[in-house]
C-alpha positions as CSV (number, residue, x, y, z in Angstrom):
1,X,-40.0,-149.1,130.1
2,X,-39.6,-150.4,133.6
3,X,-36.9,-147.6,134.1
4,X,-39.2,-144.9,133.0
5,X,-42.0,-146.3,135.4
6,X,-39.4,-146.3,138.2
7,X,-38.4,-142.8,137.6
8,X,-41.9,-141.7,137.3
9,X,-42.8,-143.5,140.6
10,X,-39.8,-141.9,142.4
11,X,-40.7,-138.4,141.4
12,X,-44.4,-138.7,142.1
13,X,-43.6,-140.0,145.6
14,X,-41.1,-137.3,145.9
15,X,-43.3,-134.5,144.9
16,X,-46.1,-135.7,147.0
17,X,-43.8,-135.8,150.0
18,X,-42.5,-132.5,149.2
19,X,-45.9,-130.9,148.9
20,X,-47.1,-132.5,152.1
21,X,-44.1,-131.7,154.2
22,X,-44.1,-127.9,153.0
23,X,-47.7,-127.7,153.7
24,X,-47.2,-129.1,157.1
25,X,-44.3,-126.8,157.8
26,X,-46.5,-124.0,157.0
27,X,-49.3,-125.3,159.4
28,X,-46.7,-125.8,162.2
29,X,-45.5,-122.1,161.8
30,X,-49.2,-121.1,162.2
31,X,-49.8,-123.2,165.3
32,X,-46.5,-122.0,166.7
33,X,-48.2,-118.6,166.9
34,X,-51.3,-119.7,168.8
35,X,-51.8,-118.2,172.2
36,X,-51.4,-120.4,175.4
37,X,-53.8,-120.6,178.4
38,X,-54.0,-122.8,181.5
39,X,-56.1,-125.8,181.5
40,X,-57.1,-128.5,183.8
41,X,-57.1,-132.3,183.0
42,X,-60.7,-133.7,183.9
43,X,-60.1,-137.3,182.5
44,X,-57.4,-139.7,181.6
45,X,-57.6,-143.1,180.0
46,X,-57.2,-144.8,176.6
47,X,-59.3,-145.3,173.6
48,X,-59.0,-147.2,170.1
49,X,-59.1,-144.7,167.2
50,X,-61.1,-145.7,164.1
51,X,-58.0,-145.5,161.8
52,X,-55.7,-147.6,164.1
53,X,-54.1,-150.5,162.1
54,X,-51.9,-153.4,163.2
55,X,-52.4,-156.1,165.7
56,X,-55.2,-155.3,168.3
57,X,-52.6,-155.1,171.1
58,X,-51.2,-152.0,169.5
59,X,-54.3,-150.1,168.7
60,X,-54.6,-148.1,172.0
61,X,-54.3,-144.2,172.1
62,X,-54.0,-142.1,175.2
63,X,-57.2,-140.0,176.3
64,X,-56.5,-136.7,178.0
65,X,-59.7,-134.7,178.3
66,X,-59.2,-131.0,179.6
67,X,-61.1,-127.9,180.1
68,X,-59.7,-124.4,179.6
69,X,-61.2,-120.9,179.5
70,X,-60.8,-118.2,176.8
71,X,-62.3,-114.7,177.1
72,X,-64.8,-116.1,179.9
73,X,-65.9,-118.9,177.8
74,X,-65.0,-122.5,178.9
75,X,-64.0,-125.1,176.4
76,X,-63.4,-128.8,176.6
77,X,-61.1,-130.9,174.2
78,X,-59.1,-134.2,174.1
79,X,-56.6,-133.4,171.4
80,X,-52.9,-133.9,172.6
81,X,-51.3,-133.1,169.2
82,X,-52.7,-130.6,166.7
83,X,-55.3,-132.2,164.5
84,X,-54.1,-130.3,161.6
85,X,-50.7,-132.0,161.6
86,X,-51.2,-135.6,163.0
87,X,-53.7,-138.0,164.3
88,X,-53.4,-139.4,167.8
89,X,-50.6,-142.0,168.1
90,X,-51.5,-145.4,169.0
91,X,-49.5,-148.4,170.6
92,X,-50.0,-150.9,173.5
93,X,-52.6,-150.2,176.1
94,X,-49.7,-150.0,178.8
95,X,-48.0,-147.3,176.6
96,X,-51.3,-145.3,176.2
97,X,-52.1,-145.4,179.9
98,X,-48.5,-144.2,180.7
99,X,-48.7,-141.4,178.2
100,X,-52.2,-140.3,179.6
101,X,-50.8,-140.3,183.1
102,X,-47.7,-138.3,182.2
103,X,-49.6,-135.0,181.9
104,X,-49.9,-132.9,185.1
105,X,-53.2,-131.9,186.5
106,X,-52.6,-128.3,185.2
107,X,-51.5,-128.1,181.4
108,X,-50.7,-125.4,179.0
109,X,-53.4,-125.4,176.2
110,X,-52.6,-124.0,172.8
111,X,-55.7,-122.6,171.2
112,X,-56.7,-121.1,168.0
113,X,-57.6,-117.4,168.5
114,X,-60.1,-117.5,165.7
115,X,-61.9,-120.8,166.9
116,X,-60.9,-121.2,170.6
117,X,-62.6,-124.8,170.6
118,X,-59.6,-125.8,168.4
119,X,-56.8,-126.7,170.7
120,X,-53.8,-129.1,171.6
121,X,-51.4,-129.8,174.3
122,X,-48.2,-130.7,172.6
123,X,-46.7,-129.4,169.4
124,X,-45.6,-131.7,166.7
125,X,-41.6,-131.8,166.6
126,X,-40.0,-130.0,163.4
127,X,-37.7,-132.9,163.1
128,X,-40.6,-135.1,162.0
129,X,-41.6,-133.0,159.1
130,X,-37.9,-132.5,158.2
131,X,-37.7,-136.1,157.9
132,X,-40.6,-136.2,155.5
133,X,-38.9,-133.3,153.6
134,X,-35.7,-135.5,153.6
135,X,-37.5,-138.5,152.2
136,X,-38.9,-136.2,149.4
137,X,-35.5,-135.0,148.6
138,X,-34.2,-138.6,148.6
139,X,-37.0,-139.9,146.2
140,X,-36.6,-137.0,143.9
141,X,-32.6,-137.4,143.7
142,X,-33.0,-141.1,143.3
143,X,-35.3,-140.5,140.1
144,X,-32.7,-138.1,138.8
145,X,-30.0,-140.8,139.4
146,X,-32.0,-143.4,137.7
147,X,-32.4,-140.9,134.7
148,X,-28.7,-140.2,134.4
149,X,-27.6,-143.6,134.6
150,X,-27.8,-146.3,132.1
């Protein structure tokens, strides 16, 4: 009975990771096609996201507020990475300050052509999503190995 539960658990984890990674790779492909415009940093600092877990010393995220123009309209945002793929990273206050200061005064802003108010500065690396895909494959194969062995 424990063996069946372990196999089912491995497959459920594997299938959820597989679905998530494929969905996010599709999102990444869409985000790669967004146009780019020039923007200007208007504020740098740190903040504590509502979801940040862990010790209080590691709950700080970089704040980079920027303005950009699309079709004669000005927009403001503070997303560093695309909201569709990941929440703001958090760590120590020193790390968050250093990350916020690492952006130049003029930045390239990737914006959604259908909703120019949605934007980001840095694309999520494909390696991260392929690592999740690898984890999915590992969990599914682990379940198969458990099923095949006695």
